[in-house]
Structures are given as C-alpha cells and as structure tokens.
N, C-alpha and C positions, 0 to 999 in steps of 0.2 A: 623768801621768807617761808612760803608754804613747803618748800623742800625740807627745811629744818623741821617743820612740824611733822611731816610724813616720815622723816627718818629718825625722829626722836622716840618713836614707839612702834609697836607692832600693830598696825591697823587691822590685821587679819585675826587678831586674838579675840575670841568671843568674850564679852564682858561677863564677869561672874557676879556682878551686882550693879544696880543703877548708880550707886555712889562712885564706882570705879570705872564707869564706861569711858570709852574714848570718844571725844566729841570735838568738833570744830564749830565755833560759834561765829555767826556773821551778823553784821549790823545793817547791811543794805543789799539790794539786789545784785550789785556788782560783785560784792564779796561772796554772795551765795553762788553766783555763776562760776566764779573763779575756783571756789572750793569744790564745787561739783565737778568741774572739768578736771581738776588735778586728781580728784579721787578716781574718776573714770580712767584717766591716763595711767595712774599707778597700777591698777588692775590689768590694764591692757598692754602695758609696755613689756616686751620680752626681756628688756634689760633690767627690769625691776625684780627684786627678790620675792615680790608678792604677786608675780604674774599668774593669772588664772585662779587666784584665790579670792574668796569672798572677803570684802573689806567691811568690817563691822563699825568702823568709825562713823558716827552720826554727824550730819551737817544740820545744825539747828539754829534758829534765831536766838540772838543774845537777849536775855531778859535780865532779871535781877541777878546780880553776881554775889556769891557768898565766898569769902575766903576759906580755904581749907584750914584744918587744924594746924597749929604751929609746928607740930612734928612733921608735917608734909611740906612746909615752906622751905624752899631752897634745900631740898632733901640731900642732894649730893654734897652740897657745901657743908651741911651739918654733920655729914659722915666723913669729913676730912679734918681731923682734929687739929692739925697744925694751922690750917687756914681759919678754921672755925674759931679757934682761940683768939686770933686777931680780930675777927668780927665782933666777938663778945666784948673785947676790950674797946674797940672803936665805939660801940653802942652801949657802953657801961651806963651812961647817964640816961639813955633812952632805950631800955632793953628790947623794945619791940620795933625800933627804928629800922632794923635790918630787913624786916618783911617788905617794906616799900623801897628799899635801897636799890638803885640801879647798879651800883658797884657790886652789891651782894648777888644780884641777878646775873651779872656778867661773870662773877667768880663761879657761881653755880654751873654756868655753861662751860667755863674752862675746865673745871673739875670733871665734868661729864664728857669731855673730849669734843666739844662742839665749836672749836676754834683752832687756829693755827698758832705756831710759835711766833710768826711774824705779827699776827694780830695782837698777841699778848705783849710783845715787845713794844708795840705802838702805844699801849695804854697802861702798862703795868705800874708806872709811877703814879697814875691817877687813882689807883684802886685802894690806896691807903694801907697796904700791907707792910709789915716789918720785912727787913732784908731776908731773914731766914724763911719766912713764909713765901716771899717772892721766889727764892731759889727753889723751894719745894714745889711751887706751882709750875715753874719752868720744867722741872723733871716730869711732872704729871702730863703736861701738854706735849712734851717731847715724846713721851711713851706712846701717846695716842697717834702721833704723826708717823711712827714707824710702820 
C-alpha cells in the first residue's frame, strides 16, 4: 500500500504552499515507523527514480481531517467525461454521494493508471458503469499497461 502512495506523487517536489504539501499521516507508532522506513528506503534505493534526492513528503500524526474542496475530489475521475457522466447519473438523487463512494475511488485509480486490466476485469461489473463507459475504461487501463 505504501508503494502506491510513494509512486502516486513526486515526493521530492518542494511544496509551494502548506495547503498543497505532500504528507503521509499516521495513527500509531507502527504506522509511523513503517512510513519513516519506507521514506528512507525511497531515497536510499539505487533502483528508485528518487535516489539521492531530498524527500519533502512529511510524515505527521493524523489529527482532525478536513475534506478537500469538491473540485479536488476524485480529480482524475472528474476529468474523464465519459465515466464522470455515469457517476453523475448514478448519484443523481444524492449528488455528493460520489465523494464517499468506494466505486468512485476505485474508478479514480483506474483512470489514473493505478491498476491492471486483470484487476479491472475482476471488478468492472460491480462498479455500476454503463457498457460504453466500461469499454472506455478498458481502453484507458490498457493504454497504461503498454
């Protein structure tokens, strides 16, 4: 799971504001230790594209959590009109329901290239998409696998 976190952003990018800093939040000592170890391994691994670079991602205790503005939620999904249209239709009666939706979170990951075609095939039927949106999502995921 931490591999996905470290690979989903550039931890060596200097934050340009407090609001947009890269951070990993922990709830207990075990999580803190694991986060710290993986951060150190990232910078020390010669196989890492971040080798010998300063890692700016902060490791901080989880405290009060605030949701980001709606335009930041499932950002990649919102910028995929064919799939986003299906989400808006699914949540027509509860327009904000997609924010807490596991299916929407999974779709956001697929659109971002964070899963394989095999993983998509295992669960595509459970995501609630129309057939055209399913076909489009397959094309997106296949493009990332190349």
